[in-house]
C-alpha positions in Angstrom: 106.9 72.5 85.6 107.9 69.2 87.2 105.1 67.0 88.4 105.2 66.6 92.2 105.7 62.8 92.0 108.9 62.8 89.9 111.5 64.1 92.6 110.6 61.8 95.6 110.2 58.7 93.5 113.4 59.3 91.7 115.4 59.8 94.9 113.8 56.9 96.4 114.6 54.6 93.4 118.3 55.8 93.4 118.9 55.4 97.1 117.3 52.0 97.5 119.1 50.6 94.5 122.5 52.0 95.7 122.1 50.8 99.3 121.0 47.3 98.3 123.9 47.0 95.7 126.3 48.2 98.3 125.5 45.4 100.6 125.2 42.8 97.9 128.5 43.4 96.1 130.6 41.7 98.9 128.1 38.7 99.0 128.1 38.2 95.3 132.0 38.5 95.4 132.4 35.8 98.0 129.8 33.4 96.5 131.3 33.8 93.1 134.8 32.9 94.4 133.5 29.9 96.2 131.6 28.7 93.2 134.4 29.4 90.8 132.6 32.0 88.8 135.9 33.9 88.1 137.9 35.0 85.2 141.4 36.6 84.5 141.8 40.3 84.6 143.8 40.1 81.3 145.1 43.7 81.0 147.3 43.4 84.1 150.9 42.2 84.4 150.2 39.6 86.9 146.9 38.6 85.2 145.0 38.2 88.6 142.0 35.9 89.0 139.0 38.0 89.7 135.3 37.5 90.5 133.0 37.6 87.6 129.1 38.2 87.5 129.3 41.3 89.7 126.4 42.7 87.7 124.2 40.3 89.6 124.2 42.9 92.6 122.6 45.8 90.8 120.3 43.5 88.9 118.8 42.2 92.2 118.7 45.7 93.6 116.9 46.9 90.3 114.3 44.2 90.7 113.5 44.9 94.3 113.5 48.8 93.6 111.1 48.6 90.8 108.7 46.1 92.5 108.7 48.6 95.6 107.9 51.4 93.3 105.1 49.7 91.7 103.7 48.6 95.0 104.0 52.1 96.5 102.6 53.8 93.4 99.5 51.5 93.4 98.6 51.7 97.1 99.5 55.5 97.4 97.2 56.2 94.5 94.4 54.0 95.9 94.8 55.8 99.4 94.9 59.1 97.6 98.2 60.1 99.1 99.7 63.2 97.6 101.6 63.6 95.2 100.4 60.2 93.6 97.1 61.7 93.2 98.5 64.1 90.7 99.8 61.4 88.4 98.2 61.2 85.0 97.0 58.0 83.3 100.1 58.1 81.0 102.3 57.9 84.0 101.2 54.3 84.7 103.4 51.6 85.9 102.7 49.2 83.0 106.0 50.5 81.2 107.8 49.8 84.5 106.5 46.2 84.5 107.4 45.7 80.9 110.9 47.2 81.3 111.4 45.1 84.5 110.6 41.9 82.7 112.9 42.8 79.7 115.9 43.6 81.9 115.3 40.5 84.1 115.3 38.3 81.0 118.5 39.9 79.8 120.1 39.5 83.2 119.2 35.9 83.4 120.7 35.2 80.1 123.9 36.9 81.2 124.0 35.0 84.3 123.7 31.8 82.5 126.5 32.9 80.2 128.7 33.7 83.1 128.2 30.3 84.6 127.8 28.0 81.5 129.5 30.0 78.7 126.8 30.4 76.0 128.2 30.6 72.5 128.3 34.0 70.9 126.1 32.8 68.0 123.4 31.7 70.5 123.5 35.0 72.2 122.6 36.7 68.8 119.3 34.8 68.8 118.8 35.0 72.6 119.1 38.9 72.2 115.5 38.9 70.9 114.0 37.5 74.0 114.2 40.7 76.2 112.1 42.5 73.5 109.0 40.3 74.1 107.5 42.1 77.1 107.8 45.5 75.4 106.3 44.1 72.1 103.4 42.3 73.9 102.5 45.6 75.9 103.3 47.8 72.9 105.5 50.2 74.9 106.6 53.3 73.1 105.2 55.4 70.2 104.5 54.0 66.8 106.5 56.9 65.2 110.0 58.1 65.2 111.2 61.6 64.7 113.9 62.1 62.0 114.5 65.7 62.3 114.1 67.5 58.8 112.2 64.4 57.7 109.6 65.0 60.3 107.8 62.2 62.1 107.7 58.7 60.4 104.6 56.7 61.3 105.4 53.0 61.6 102.1 51.5 61.2 101.0 49.3 58.4 97.4 48.0 58.0 96.8 48.3 61.7 100.2 46.6 62.6 102.5 48.5 64.8 105.8 47.9 63.1 107.6 49.9 65.8 106.7 47.2 68.3 107.1 44.2 65.9 110.3 45.2 64.1 112.2 48.4 65.6 111.9 47.2 69.2 113.4 43.7 68.8 116.2 44.9 66.5 117.1 47.7 69.0 117.0 45.5 72.0 119.1 42.8 70.2 121.9 45.5 69.2 122.0 47.0 72.7 121.9 43.6 74.3 125.0 42.4 72.1 126.8 45.6 71.6 127.3 46.5 75.2 128.8 42.9 75.6 131.2 43.6 72.7 132.5 46.9 73.9 133.9 45.5 77.1 136.9 44.0 78.7 138.6 47.0 80.5 138.1 48.1 84.0 135.4 50.5 84.3 134.5 50.7 80.6 131.1 49.0 80.4 129.8 50.3 83.7 131.1 53.9 82.9 129.5 53.9 79.5 126.2 52.6 81.0 126.3 55.2 84.0 127.0 58.2 81.6 124.1 57.1 79.4 121.7 56.7 82.3 122.6 60.2 83.5 121.8 61.6 80.2 118.5 59.8 80.0 117.7 61.0 83.5 118.4 64.6 82.6 116.1 64.4 79.6 113.3 62.7 81.7 113.5 65.6 84.1 113.4 68.2 81.2 110.3 66.6 79.6 108.7 65.7 83.1 108.6 61.9 82.6 108.6 60.3 86.1 108.2 56.8 84.7 111.6 57.0 82.8 113.1 58.9 85.8 112.1 56.0 88.2 113.2 53.2 85.8 116.5 55.0 85.1 117.3 55.8 88.7 116.7 52.3 89.8 119.4 51.2 87.4 121.7 54.2 88.0 122.0 53.9 91.7 123.1 50.3 91.6 125.6 50.7 88.8 127.2 53.8 90.2 128.0 51.7 93.3 129.3 48.9 91.2 131.5 51.3 89.3 133.3 52.1 92.5 134.2 48.4 92.8 134.8 48.0 89.0 137.0 51.1 88.3 140.9 50.5 87.9 142.0 48.4 89.4 139.0 46.4 89.6 137.9 44.5 92.7 135.1 42.7 90.7 134.1 42.3 87.2 130.5 42.8 86.1 130.4 39.7 83.7 127.7 39.2 81.0 125.1 39.5 83.9 126.2 43.2 84.1 126.8 44.0 80.5 123.4 42.5 79.3 121.6 44.0 82.0 123.0 47.4 81.4 122.7 47.4 77.7 119.2 46.3 77.8 118.3 48.7 80.6 119.5 51.7 78.7 117.7 50.8 75.5 114.5 50.1 77.4 114.6 53.4 79.1 115.0 55.1 75.8 112.1 53.2 74.3 109.8 54.0 77.3 110.7 57.6 77.0 110.5 57.8 73.2 114.0 59.2 73.1 114.9 58.3 69.6 117.7 60.8 69.1 119.4 60.2 72.3 119.9 56.6 71.4 122.4 57.9 68.7 124.5 59.3 71.4 124.0 56.5 74.0 125.1 53.8 71.4 127.3 55.9 69.1 130.3 54.4 70.4 128.9 50.9 70.1 128.0 51.5 66.4 131.7 52.6 65.9 132.9 49.5 67.6 130.5 47.3 65.6 131.8 48.7 62.2 135.3 48.3 63.3 134.4 44.6 64.3 133.4 44.0 60.7 136.7 45.1 59.6 138.3 43.0 62.3 136.6 39.8 60.9 137.5 40.7 57.4 141.2 41.0 58.2 140.9 37.5 59.8 142.5 38.7 63.0 143.0 35.8 65.6 144.0 37.7 68.7 141.1 38.8 71.0 143.1 40.2 73.8 145.7 42.9 73.9 148.9 42.5 75.8 150.7 44.8 78.2 154.3 46.2 77.9 156.8 47.0 80.7 155.3 50.4 81.4 151.7 49.0 81.6 150.7 50.4 78.3 148.2 48.4 76.1 149.8 46.6 73.1 146.8 46.3 70.7 147.1 43.8 68.0 145.2 45.9 65.5 143.0 49.0 65.4 139.7 47.3 64.6 137.9 47.8 67.8 136.9 51.1 69.5 139.0 50.2 72.5 142.1 49.3 70.5 142.1 52.4 68.2 143.9 54.7 70.4 146.3 52.2 72.1 147.3 50.9 68.6 148.6 54.5 67.7 149.5 55.9 71.2 151.0 54.6 74.3 148.1 54.4 76.7 147.6 52.5 80.0 144.3 50.7 80.6 143.0 53.4 82.8 143.8 56.3 80.4 142.4 54.4 77.5 139.1 54.0 79.3 139.0 57.6 80.4 139.4 58.7 76.8 136.7 56.3 75.5 134.3 57.6 78.2 135.2 61.2 77.2 134.2 60.4 73.7 131.0 58.8 74.8 130.2 61.8 76.9 130.7 64.1 73.9 128.4 62.0 71.7 125.7 62.1 74.4 126.0 65.9 74.8 125.5 66.3 71.0 122.5 63.8 71.2 121.1 65.8 74.2 121.1 69.0 72.2 119.4 67.3 69.3 116.8 65.8 71.6 116.1 69.2 73.2 115.5 70.6 69.7 112.9 67.9 69.1 111.1 68.3 72.4 111.0 72.1 72.2 109.0 72.0 69.0 
């Protein structure tokens, strides 16, 4: 049975985030154009100049929404307002604060990258910074469920290795891998939105209002941004968006202890990373595909997840993104079924 607090707080978080983002996107677009925070939309014949850093809008919306949720939760509980009086100690807003700080750090790094162009080697190191709030507050369980192998306890001599090792590695991978699987209209935001929907579904099934609120605060803003970012994009999300979204997804999974769902949420990113290793070994130099007369993508090699299909088949940018999102959805469905098998035990 769902706790009384989960539905109103989730709906509130989603709507507030969506409304704020809807009003902020035009402002971010105008300011970015005036300040020269732009880039080329490469997979178009006319290679238009388009606004970057669109991810700033849902980031600001997320910050405001989470702070309102924490404020409301604290005072409604103190004033004994139903349904907040029904919340348990485990449903505290400490994970929300930790998650908020992690996402803000990631988004700030992304914005600095959009403005000042941080080197990719530096971003590998910077990817550990968003993990610090979660590590400090020891968010998440110290054990991982590995199916037939059972639960693996990650404590050693009183040290929580989950917080000290697994969380920073997971955050860093999510931080950078979301940024790698990007470059096509709607791809990054679409991936993130689908993952957030899956996390929200599981959070309702296991009755976890904290994860539901956190996820909804991200989902509302990025669904609105997807409308502007879908082909043909009116605004690009930039590293502000990819780093915010990647970190937000993994933080939600960590807060909710959804280990198996992470396999589906980042399955396509694992594939892309493996192909990227092959890309480096073949010493490819081209980083951007070209477009033929029929607007089909001409991929220089098959060694990225978004180049595999266009390399062997004639696909437009829009169709390529649709197929990638379909694969991502199928991976998440499998992961959801695996997660339900674990939670039902």
